[in-house]
C-alpha positions in Angstrom: 7.8 23.2 -1.5 9.9 20.4 0.0 8.0 17.1 0.3 8.9 14.3 2.7 8.2 10.7 1.7 8.1 8.2 4.6 8.9 4.6 3.7 10.7 5.8 0.6 12.8 2.6 0.4 9.9 0.2 1.2 9.5 -3.0 -0.8 5.9 -4.2 -0.6 4.0 -2.2 -3.2 6.9 0.3 -3.0 4.5 3.2 -2.9 6.9 5.5 -1.1 9.7 4.7 -3.5 7.5 5.2 -6.5 6.0 8.5 -5.1 9.5 9.9 -4.5 10.5 9.1 -8.0 7.4 10.6 -9.5 7.8 13.8 -7.6 11.5 14.1 -8.4 10.6 13.7 -12.1 8.3 16.7 -11.7 11.2 18.7 -10.5 10.0 18.9 -6.9 12.3 18.9 -3.9 12.0 15.5 -2.1 13.3 14.4 1.3 13.2 10.6 1.5 12.8 9.2 5.0 14.3 5.6 5.0 14.9 3.0 7.7 18.2 1.9 6.3 20.8 3.6 4.1 21.0 0.9 1.5 21.0 0.6 -2.3 17.4 1.8 -2.7 18.3 4.9 -0.7 21.4 5.4 -2.8 19.3 5.3 -6.0 17.0 8.0 -4.7 19.9 10.1 -3.7 21.3 9.8 -7.2 18.0 11.1 -8.6 18.2 14.1 -6.4 16.5 13.2 -3.1 17.7 14.4 0.2 18.1 11.2 2.3 17.2 11.0 6.0 17.7 7.7 7.9 15.6 7.0 11.0 12.8 5.2 12.7 9.3 6.6 12.3 8.7 5.8 16.0 11.6 8.0 17.0 10.5 11.7 17.6 14.1 12.9 17.7 14.6 11.5 14.1 11.2 12.5 12.7 11.1 16.0 14.0 14.2 17.5 12.3 13.4 15.5 9.1 10.3 17.7 8.8 12.0 21.0 9.0 11.1 23.1 6.0 8.7 20.4 4.7 5.3 21.6 3.5 3.7 18.2 2.6 4.4 14.6 3.5 3.4 11.1 2.6 3.0 8.8 5.6 3.0 5.0 5.1 4.0 2.3 7.6 4.2 -1.5 7.4 1.4 -3.7 8.8 2.9 -3.9 12.3 1.7 -3.5 15.9 3.6 -0.2 16.2 1.5 1.6 13.6 -0.3 3.8 16.2 3.0 4.8 17.9 4.6 5.7 14.5 1.5 7.7 13.4 1.2 9.6 16.7 4.9 10.4 16.6 4.6 11.7 13.0 1.6 13.8 13.8 3.2 15.3 16.9 6.4 16.1 15.0 4.5 17.5 12.0 2.4 19.7 14.2 5.5 21.1 15.9 7.3 21.6 12.5 4.4 23.4 10.9 3.7 20.7 8.4 0.8 21.8 6.2 -0.5 18.5 4.6 -0.3 14.7 4.9 -1.3 11.9 2.6 -1.9 8.9 4.8 -1.8 5.3 3.6 -4.6 3.4 5.2 -6.5 0.4 3.9 -10.0 -0.4 2.6 -10.8 -2.4 5.7 -10.2 0.4 8.2 -13.1 0.7 10.6 -13.5 0.7 14.4 -15.4 -2.7 14.5 -13.4 -4.8 12.1 -12.3 -8.2 13.4 -8.7 -7.5 12.4 -6.7 -5.6 15.0 -4.6 -4.0 12.2 -7.8 -2.7 10.4 -8.9 -1.2 13.7 -5.5 0.4 14.2 -5.6 1.9 10.8 -8.9 3.5 11.6 -7.5 4.9 14.8 -4.4 6.1 13.0 -6.7 8.1 10.6 -8.4 9.7 13.6 -5.0 10.7 15.2 -4.0 12.5 12.0 -7.4 14.1 11.7 -7.1 15.5 15.2 -3.6 16.8 14.6 -5.0 19.9 12.8 -2.8 19.2 9.8 -4.7 18.9 6.5 -5.0 15.2 5.9 -6.1 13.0 2.9 -6.6 9.3 3.6 -6.1 6.6 0.9 -7.8 3.2 1.4 -6.7 0.9 -1.4 -7.8 -2.8 -1.6 -5.3 -5.6 -2.1 -2.2 -4.7 -4.1 -1.4 -6.6 -7.3 2.0 -7.2 -5.8 0.3 -9.5 -3.2 0.1 -12.1 -6.0 3.9 -12.3 -5.9 4.8 -11.6 -2.3 2.1 -13.3 -0.3 -0.4 -15.3 -2.3 0.4 -17.2 -5.4 3.6 -16.9 -7.5 5.2 -20.1 -6.2 2.1 -22.3 -6.5 1.3 -20.8 -10.0 4.8 -21.8 -11.1 4.8 -25.3 -9.5 1.1 -26.4 -9.7 -0.7 -23.8 -11.9 -3.0 -23.2 -8.9 -3.9 -20.3 -6.7 -4.7 -21.2 -3.1 -6.6 -18.5 -1.2 -9.6 -18.4 1.2 -11.5 -15.7 -0.7 -14.6 -17.7 -1.7 -16.6 -15.9 -4.5 -15.8 -12.4 -3.2 -14.5 -9.8 -5.6 -11.9 -7.0 -5.4 -10.2 -4.7 -7.8 -6.4 -5.2 -7.2 -4.3 -2.2 -7.7 -0.6 -1.7 -8.6 1.6 0.1 -6.1 2.7 2.4 -8.8 -0.9 3.5 -9.4 -1.4 4.3 -5.7 1.8 6.4 -5.9 0.4 8.4 -8.7 -2.5 9.3 -6.5 -0.1 10.2 -3.7 1.9 12.5 -6.0 -1.3 14.1 -7.3 -2.6 14.9 -3.9 0.7 16.2 -2.6 1.0 18.5 -5.6 -2.5 20.0 -4.9 -3.3 19.3 -1.3 -6.0 22.0 -0.8 -8.3 20.3 -3.3 -8.2 17.0 -1.4 -8.0 18.2 2.2 -10.2 16.1 4.6 -11.1 13.6 2.0 -10.9 9.8 2.0 -10.3 8.0 -1.3 -10.4 4.4 -2.3 -8.1 3.9 -5.3 -8.7 0.6 -7.1 -7.7 -1.3 -10.1 -9.9 -1.2 -13.3 -12.0 -4.3 -12.7 -13.5 -6.1 -9.7 -12.8 -9.8 -10.1 -13.3 -13.0 -8.1 -10.3 -15.2 -7.7 -11.7 -17.7 -10.2 -11.9 -14.8 -12.7 -8.4 -13.8 -11.8 -7.3 -17.4 -12.4 -8.9 -17.2 -15.9 -6.8 -14.0 -16.6 -3.7 -15.9 -15.6 -4.6 -18.8 -17.9 -5.0 -16.4 -20.9 -1.8 -14.5 -20.2 0.4 -17.5 -19.4 -1.0 -19.8 -22.1 -1.8 -22.6 -19.7 -4.7 -23.5 -17.4 -4.4 -21.9 -13.9 -7.0 -22.9 -11.3 -8.3 -21.1 -8.2 -8.6 -23.4 -5.2 -10.7 -22.0 -2.4 -9.3 -23.2 0.9 -10.4 -22.7 4.6 -9.0 -19.7 6.4 -7.3 -21.9 8.9 -5.4 -23.8 6.2 -4.2 -20.5 4.9 -3.0 -19.5 8.3 -0.8 -22.6 8.3 0.5 -21.8 4.9 1.4 -18.2 5.8 3.2 -19.4 9.0 5.7 -21.2 6.7 6.5 -18.0 4.8 9.7 -16.1 6.0 9.0 -12.6 7.3 5.3 -13.0 7.8 4.5 -12.1 11.4 1.7 -13.6 13.6 0.2 -10.1 13.6 0.1 -10.0 9.8 -1.3 -13.5 9.6 -4.1 -12.6 11.9 -4.9 -9.5 9.8 -4.8 -11.4 6.5 -7.0 -14.2 7.9 -9.6 -11.8 9.3 -9.7 -9.7 6.1 -10.1 -12.9 4.0 -13.3 -13.6 5.9 -14.7 -10.1 5.2 -13.6 -10.4 1.6 -15.8 -13.5 1.2 -18.8 -11.3 2.1 -18.0 -8.9 -0.7 -16.7 -6.0 1.4 -14.0 -5.1 -1.2 -16.2 -5.4 -4.2 -15.9 -1.9 -5.7 -14.3 0.1 -8.6 -13.5 3.8 -8.5 -12.0 6.3 -10.9 -9.6 7.7 -8.3 -6.4 6.6 -10.1 -7.4 8.2 -13.4 -9.0 11.3 -11.9 -6.1 12.2 -9.5 -3.3 10.1 -10.8 -3.8 11.2 -14.4 -4.0 7.8 -16.2 -6.1 4.6 -16.0 -4.9 2.0 -13.5 -2.9 -1.0 -14.6 -5.0 -4.2 -15.3 -4.3 -7.6 -13.9 -3.5 -8.8 -17.4 -0.8 -6.1 -17.9 0.7 -6.9 -14.4 1.0 -10.6 -15.3 2.5 -9.7 -18.6 5.1 -7.4 -17.0 6.0 -10.1 -14.4 5.6 -13.2 -16.6 9.0 -14.6 -15.6 7.9 -14.7 -11.9 4.9 -16.8 -12.7 6.4 -19.1 -15.4 7.6 -22.6 -14.6 
């Protein structure tokens, strides 16, 4: 029962890395597909993972990586090449006799969304469905890690403010590790989850003003949410290193749908499939307090 984890050295949310570690801890054989043979790959190798280096868009790299693999986790960055990578993975998996796939999608995936990335995720789901391989789709909302990597850590430190264009809309942010527990649970028992789409969420749906209140309590100083126009956020994101125009367009369009409450839901997926309740925002802030402190 060899399991392949794509994106096993990924950084944002690190769902592939966490999933590989969880499965290795269960004593399951793991093949970690990574883009670069770096320190993160070396750590997984030391834990017992078989390391394969390659590009998920390269059939000649993906196809041999799937030899002897029964189940796989597929995740890919928010980039324009998602459909190419997904189709490559599906074709290679079909040829290799892959039995099951857990696919990382997103809560906004639908054919008529204003975000090109959201539409691509919906199409990527359909490609995997049509492959004939048993597929389970995961559609999480915003990750808690977004509060560090994209949204707020710097302004919370410097100004005690969170600048976002989310209005009064609510969502239940989820930790990458909690998503990975769902991934591991599905891979360990794929038949139960075949053909299903799950929305794993955090434990509470909160507006950004309510999230600012949680920051205030945990940091022991007032933190304010400042609702800004989407266009201003576009400008702010354009100043962040590594944030592409494609990602900026996605985040901006999703912000507008967030204002309308499209992410306002709470599910028991993490506890039911992952085996324990999801991490709260308060716990996440406490664990990362040094990042948010002045």
